[in-house]
N, C-alpha and C positions, 0 to 999 in steps of 0.2 A: 380317402386316407384311412388306414386301418386303426381301429380302436385298440386300447390296451386290454389284454385279457384279464379277467378277474380270477381270483383263486377258485380252484375246482371245488364244487359243492359235493360233499361226501355224505351219503345217508348214514344214519346211525348204525345200521347193520353191517357196514363195510369198514375194513381197516384202512383202506386207502382208495384214492381215485382210480388207480390202476386195477385194483380188485373189482371195483364197481363197474368199470368199463368192460372187463372180461366177463363178469356175470351177465351184463346186458347183452353182450355179443352171444354168449352161450344160450341165453334164454330165447333170443329171436331166432337163432339157427335151429334150435330144437322145435320151436313153433313152426318154422318154415318146413322142417322135415316132415312134420305131421300133415301139413298142407300138401306137400309133394305126394305123399302116400294117398291122400284123399283124392286129389285130381288125377293121380296116376291110375287109380282103380277105374275111374270113369273113362279115361283114355283107352285103357285096355278093353273095357266093355264095348266102347265105340268101335275099336279096331276089329273085334271079334264079329260084331254084327255087320260091320261094313263088308267083311270078307264073306259072310253068308248071303247078304242081299246087296251085292255090289251094284247091280243095275239100278235098283231103287235108290240107293244112297248116291249114286252118280247123278240121277235125275234131281234128287233133293239138293245136291250141291249147285246144280245149274239154276235152281229156283231161288238161291240166295243172291242178295244184291252185292255183287263184287265191288262196285264203285264205293258204296258206303263202307263195306268192310275194309277196303284199302285206305279210305280216309281215316277210319278209326285206328288203323295200324300206324299211320303217320302221326296222329294225335298222341297216341300212347308213347311212341318212341321219342317224340319231342318232350313229353312230360317227364320221361326218365332223364332226359338231358337237363331240364330245368331243375329237377330234384337234385341231381348231382351238383349243379351249380350252387344250389342253396347250401349243401353240405360243405362245399369248397369255400364258400363265402364265410361260413362259421369258422372253418379251420384257419382262414386268413384274417380273422377279426374284422371282417367287413360287415358289421352288424346290419347296416341299412340295406345291404344287398340281399340278406337272408329273406326278409319279408317279401321283397319284390319277386324273387324266384319261387317262393312258396305260393304266392298269389297266382303266378303264371301256371304252376303245376295244378293248382285247384281248378283254374279256368279250363285248362286242357282236359282235365278229368270230367268236368261237367259237360264240356262239348262232346266228349266221347259218349257219355250217357244220353245226351240229346240225340245224337246220330243213331245210337242203338235203339232209342225209343221210337224214332221214325221208322226204322226197319221193322220193329215189332208191330207197329201200327199197320204197315203194309201187309204183313203176314195175316193179321186179323182181317183186313179188308179182303184178302184173297182166300179166306177160309182155310188157311194152312196151319192153324194152331191145333195141336192134338186135343181131341175131346169130341163132344157131341156135335159141334159145328164144323168139324173137319170135313172138307170135301175136296176130292181130287179127281180130275179126269185129264186126258191128254190135251184137250182144248185149253183148259185153264193153265196147264203147265206150259204150253206153247206161248200163251199170252204173257205170262210172268217172265218166261225166259227171254222173250223179245224186248221187254221193257227194262231188264236188269243186266243185260250182257251185250257185248259187242262181238258177234261171231266174225272170225277171220274170213270166212267165205260162205256163200249160200249153202253149200253142202253140209255145213255145220248145223244149220237149222233143220235140214232134212233128216240128218242122222239123229238129232235130239227128238224130233217128232216121232220117229220110228221107235226109238227107245222108250219114250214116255208112254206110248200106247201099249207096251207089253208088260209094264211093271204093275204090281198089285198096290192098290191104294193103302192097304194096311202097312206095307213095308215102307212106303214113303212117309206115312204118319210116324213110323218108328224113327226114321231119320230126324223128323222135326221134333220128336220127343227128346232125342239126344241134343239137338240144336238148342232148344229152349232151356233144357236142364244145364247144359254146359255154359252157354253164354249168360244164362240167368244167374248161376252161381258166381260167375266171373263179375257180373255187374254188381252183385251184392258185395263182393269183396272190394270193388271200386267205391261203392257208397260208404262202406266202413272206412276205407282209406282216406276218402275226402273228409269224413268227419274227424278223423285223427289229425289230418293236415290243418283243419281249422283250429284245433286245440293247440297244435304246435305253432301255428301262425300267431296265436294270441301270446304264447310264451315268447316268441321271437320279438314281437313288438314291445314287450316289457324288458327287452335286453337280456334275456336269460341265456343266450347262446353266444359263445365265442370260442377261441382256440382251446380253452381249458374246459369248456362245458358245452358239449354238443352231442352227448350220448343219445338223448331222446330223438334228436333230429336225424342222427345217423341210423338208428334202429327203424324209425319210420321210413327212411329212404330205402332200407333193405326190403321192407314189406312192399313198398310201392314198386320197386324193381321186380319183385317176385310176381306181383299181379300183372305187370307188363309182360313178363316172360311167359306166363300162362297164355296170354293172348297170342304171343308169337307161335305157340303150338296150336292154339285153336284156329287161327286164321288159315293156315294151309290145310289142316285136317277137314275143316268145314267148308271153306270157300274155294280152295284150289284143287284138292284131290279129285282126279277124274275129269278135269276140264279139258284136257288135251283131246 
């Protein structure tokens, strides 16, 4: 059963709750615009270098774990759904439901980071992390490829082995430089988002959100959806491009 909404809380610097809501919306959209420019610059740089070193970047794509990348995509899309349900619960004055959906969102975010951590560990184990310990050769590439993908036919493996033997290790290292930079920055935004969600969860458990007071929850939801949207671009760029 829905609870009765409380009177909207208006901070002293605003004349009305509507003005406060508009200011919150403008603030988060301006922030997200700067984030779009930030990630957009990295995406453009990745596209430029992928065009220059297409074969090496194609090999790098095949060395990523498509299964774990797909699992993480499902986790993030589900977390966007649960975040939306939390906002809808606030709008409908279902206060008890808000905390439930926020906890689900946090757990899905933590699960994403856990899967990503396992993927990072595998790259360390295969010496595919850029730096002094980076080591690439076609035999290692063939082994990693066989353990992380499901080729449609035997000729796919043969084609990959031939391609892997022709690319320069430095160009493959460049791909992994982009991979760790892009996914690392995304993971950092995930960690920040989870931290904010814990704070919002604390507010929700104190009964701070209802149909008249849900601005912080809605703004946090917009940030979370943006982080999920970034992954929607990262997944095909890093894991899918060139796999045909």
